[in-house]
N, C-alpha and C positions, 0 to 999 in steps of 0.2 A: 816402353813397353815395362809394364809390371805384371807380375803373377800373384792370380787372386783366387782367394778360398772361396767355392761355393758350395753351398748349401744344397742338400739334393734330396727328393723322398726316399724314403727307405729303399734299399733296394735298388737302385735307380741308376746307381754311377756309372756301371757301362754302357747303360742307353744313350746318360745327358752325354758323356765324354764322346761316344760314336755322332751322337746327331750333331754338336756340336764341332766338331772336327769336319764334317761334312756340310758346315757352314763356312769353312776356313777360319774357323777361330783354335788357335792352337791350344790345346789340353794334354795334361798330364793327371791321370787316373794309376796311382802304383797299388800292384795286383803281389798277392802272394799267394804259395800252391798251398793248402793244406790237406791231409787224407782225412777223410769223413768217413765214418762209420755208419753202415746200416744195420738192420737185424741180420740180414742175410748177406751182407757184401762190404771191401771196404771202397772207396774211389776217392781219386785224386782230385780237385775241385779248385780253379782260380778264383780267390776273392780281393775286392780290394782292401788293402790297408789301412783304410780311413776311412770307417763305415760310415754313407752319405755327405763325402767329399770329393769334390773335384776339382784340379788346379785349373784354372783358365790365366792365359798368357796374354794381354790385348793392352792398348791405348786406353788411358783412363775416358776418353772421351767413346769408346766404344763398348762400356762398361754394359749400358743397358741393352744390349744384340741378346746375350744370354736370354734373356726371359721372353723371347719367341719358342724357345725350347719347352718340351711338356719334360716335365721332374724337375726341372731348376725352382728351389723354393726362395732363395738369398744370397746374399754374399755372408760370410762372415765377417762381422765387425770388431774392431779394435778400439777403442775408447771413441768412439761414436763414428767412425772412420771404416771405408771397408779394408778390410786386412791384409797390409801386403807382403807376399811371402817374396824375400828376398831369391837372389838366382842362386845365392852358394849354398842356402836349405834346400831349393830343389835337387840340387846337383848333390849334395850330402844323402838325401834318401833315395837316388839312383845309384849312387856307388856304395850305398850300405846296403842294399837289395842285392845287389851283386856280389857284395862280399860272402866268400864261400865259409867263410869262420862264423857268420852269424847263421844260426839253424834254424831257428824260431822268432816266429816275432808277433807280438798282438799287442795292441794298444788302448789305450782307455782316455778319460778326461781327465785336465790336470788338478792336481791336488798340492798344497806345498811340503815343502823338505828341507834337507841339508844341501848345499852349492858345494860343489868340485869343479876340477878343470880336470877333463876327461885326457890321459898319457900318455895311450897311444891306440892305434887302428882307425877305422875309417872317422872317426869323432876326435882325433887328436886335437889338443887346443880348446876345444867346444868347453862352454859352462853345461854345465848339467845338476842335476839336482838328485842326490840318489834318495829314494824311497825305500829301498828294502835290497839284502844283500843276502843270496844264498852261497852254496858249493858254486854251481857254475850260470847261475841266472842273478841277474843284474834287474832291480825295476828303477828306470833312469826318469827324469823329468825335465823334457829338452824346451826349456820356457819359450826359446826363440817360434816352436811350433807349437806350443800350448797344448803338449800331450803327455801322456805318461807312456813309456813306450817297456816292455816287459823284451828283455834280452834273452837268449841263453846260446853261449858260448862255450865251442867245442874244444879251447885251450885255456889252460892256467890262468889268471887275471896275476897282473902287477900292482901294485898299490902305489 
């Protein structure tokens, strides 16, 4: 069985994940909690980490089953084939979201940059591309996932 990335209609990630789970398909929709500001109040809101994407874990022959679900648009393709997400990448996302040192997460689309190997933390040993370095903020490109990740860390970084 492989993990695949499904592209969904905008703001349908949670609904698609719930409906696929009800059909017996294992899904993963990583979520983060954000504080949203309105004119009269602040509220904590849980939103998907990857906008318009849900990960599904199924056999290659069963990939067509997901299209019975409202909100599913298509699979994410890489080099003309549905992109296969490795188990260790899913596990890295899960462990990263559970890491208390990561305070804020924002994901954007992939852009080019310089290569490096991460020295410590949840991504230790992973290859990444630094796009921007701030005092306590890094913009990293994780090529394996095809995304840019803005990370705010609460402790000093080692080079």
